[in-house]
C-alpha positions in Angstrom: 85.9 2.5 97.9 88.0 5.1 96.1 84.9 6.4 94.3 83.1 6.8 97.6 86.0 8.7 99.2 86.4 10.9 96.1 82.7 11.8 96.2 82.9 12.6 99.9 86.0 14.8 99.4 84.2 16.5 96.4 81.2 17.3 98.6 83.3 18.8 101.3 85.5 20.9 98.9 82.4 22.1 97.0 80.6 23.0 100.2 83.6 24.9 101.6 84.5 26.9 98.5 81.0 27.7 97.2 79.6 28.6 100.6 82.5 30.8 101.7 80.2 33.9 102.0 77.5 32.3 104.2 78.9 32.8 107.6 79.8 36.4 106.7 76.1 36.9 106.0 75.2 35.3 109.3 77.5 37.7 111.1 76.2 40.7 109.2 72.5 39.8 109.8 73.0 39.6 113.5 75.6 42.2 114.3 73.1 44.8 115.5 71.8 42.5 118.3 73.1 42.4 121.9 75.8 39.8 122.5 73.5 37.3 124.2 70.8 37.6 121.5 73.4 37.5 118.8 74.7 34.1 119.8 71.1 32.7 120.0 70.1 34.2 116.7 73.2 32.7 115.0 72.4 29.3 116.6 68.7 29.2 115.7 69.2 30.9 112.3 71.9 28.5 111.4 69.9 25.5 112.7 66.9 26.5 110.4 69.2 27.2 107.5 71.0 23.9 107.8 67.7 22.0 108.1 66.3 23.7 105.0 69.5 23.1 103.0 69.8 19.4 103.9 66.1 18.9 103.0 66.5 20.6 99.6 69.7 18.7 98.9 68.0 15.4 99.5 65.2 16.4 97.1 67.8 17.5 94.5 69.4 14.0 94.7 66.2 12.4 93.7 65.5 14.9 91.0 68.8 14.1 89.4 67.6 10.6 88.7 65.1 11.9 86.1 66.5 11.1 82.6 68.1 14.1 80.8 67.6 16.3 83.9 71.0 15.2 85.2 72.6 16.3 81.9 70.9 19.6 82.1 72.1 19.9 85.6 75.6 19.2 84.4 75.5 22.1 82.0 74.1 24.3 84.8 76.9 23.1 87.1 79.4 24.2 84.4 78.0 27.7 84.6 78.1 27.6 88.4 81.8 26.6 88.2 82.7 29.4 85.7 80.6 31.9 87.7 82.7 31.0 90.8 85.8 32.2 88.9 84.4 35.3 87.2 81.8 36.6 89.6 83.1 39.7 91.4 79.8 40.9 92.9 79.5 41.4 96.6 76.3 39.5 97.3 76.4 39.8 101.1 76.5 43.6 100.9 72.8 43.4 99.9 71.8 41.5 103.1 69.9 43.7 105.5 70.9 43.6 109.2 68.3 42.3 111.6 67.4 44.8 114.4 65.3 42.2 116.3 65.9 38.6 117.3 63.2 37.2 115.0 64.2 39.4 112.1 67.8 38.3 112.4 66.8 34.6 112.3 64.6 35.1 109.3 67.4 37.0 107.5 70.0 34.4 108.3 67.7 31.6 107.0 66.7 33.4 103.8 70.1 34.7 103.0 71.7 31.3 103.5 69.1 29.8 101.2 69.7 32.3 98.4 73.4 32.0 98.6 73.2 28.2 98.8 71.0 27.4 95.8 74.0 26.6 93.6 75.7 24.8 96.4 72.7 22.6 97.1 72.6 21.4 93.5 76.4 20.9 93.3 76.5 18.8 96.5 73.6 16.7 95.3 75.4 16.0 92.0 78.7 15.1 93.8 76.9 12.7 96.0 76.0 10.5 93.0 72.6 9.5 94.4 73.9 8.4 97.8 71.8 10.1 100.4 74.1 8.9 103.2 77.2 10.3 101.5 75.5 13.7 101.0 74.5 13.8 104.7 78.0 12.8 105.9 79.6 15.5 103.6 77.2 18.2 104.8 77.7 17.1 108.5 81.4 17.6 108.1 81.5 20.8 106.0 78.5 22.9 107.4 80.0 23.3 111.0 83.3 24.3 109.4 81.4 26.9 107.3 79.5 28.3 110.2 82.3 28.5 112.7 85.3 28.7 110.5 84.4 30.6 107.3 86.3 33.7 108.3 89.5 31.5 108.2 88.3 29.9 104.9 87.8 33.4 103.4 91.3 34.5 104.5 92.8 31.3 103.0 90.9 31.9 99.7 92.1 35.5 99.6 95.7 34.5 100.4 95.7 31.5 98.1 93.4 32.2 95.1 94.3 28.8 93.7 91.8 27.4 96.2 89.0 29.0 94.1 90.4 27.2 91.0 90.5 24.0 93.0 86.8 24.3 93.9 85.8 25.3 90.3 87.9 22.4 89.0 86.0 19.9 91.2 82.7 21.4 90.0 83.9 21.0 86.4 84.8 17.4 86.9 81.5 16.7 88.6 79.6 18.4 85.7 81.4 16.1 83.2 80.4 13.0 85.3 76.8 14.2 85.3 76.8 14.4 81.5 78.1 10.9 81.0 76.1 9.3 83.8 72.7 10.7 82.6 70.4 7.8 82.0 69.4 9.1 78.5 72.9 9.9 77.4 74.8 7.0 79.0 74.5 4.7 75.9 76.5 7.3 73.9 79.4 7.3 76.4 80.1 3.5 76.6 83.8 3.7 75.9 85.8 3.6 79.2 88.2 6.4 78.1 85.3 8.8 77.7 84.6 8.5 81.5 87.9 10.2 82.0 88.1 12.3 78.9 84.8 14.1 79.3 85.3 15.1 83.0 88.9 16.2 82.2 87.6 18.3 79.2 84.9 20.0 81.3 87.5 20.7 84.1 89.9 22.2 81.7 87.1 24.2 80.1 86.1 25.7 83.4 89.6 26.5 84.6 90.8 27.7 81.2 87.8 30.0 80.7 88.2 31.3 84.2 91.9 32.1 83.6 91.2 33.7 80.2 88.4 35.9 81.6 90.5 37.0 84.6 93.4 37.9 82.4 91.2 39.8 80.0 89.2 41.7 82.7 91.9 42.2 85.4 93.1 45.6 84.0 89.5 46.8 83.8 88.7 45.7 87.4 91.9 47.3 88.7 91.0 50.6 86.9 87.5 50.6 88.4 89.0 49.9 91.9 
């Protein structure tokens, strides 16, 4: 029961932290439209984006069952977690505004997909092969992202530790992926390794993120 709840909480945290920019993209893509069309474009664009994201996440859950692919995914997820801490690029600035209803919907769907590729993989990994768990987590977190991401972004800006919380959850999930891989599982039979490896990958992510931030903060402030 605890493992199920932890996986569900992990999915929600990952989805909220990693997808913080998505609703900003939705607003940017539709802001040139009249008020009535804007609301419809946001609804249908979000509807299409959510459907695509859920479908791809379910596919990713099944792909992670392939031997060694889960371990490779764990390494990739480590990079996603570190990138979350060190990436200072403004991805949504490159999203073009839609001047027509159809263009806005297409932009919302494609932009959400591009920004959600890492998220899709991370959520699938946190779900531990449970499709129902993944769907429940997405059902809870996606509406929050769509209608409340402005609040989420403000909280993240005010409390940067939330970024580290999300990255730490990703690091822990990556460690679990490594030890749960069907090909590598026989190597990690000792019980203590099921805590040691995820703890190590979590500390690796957070530690590297802190080191990189402290090393590059003066440079970033100078460029600003």
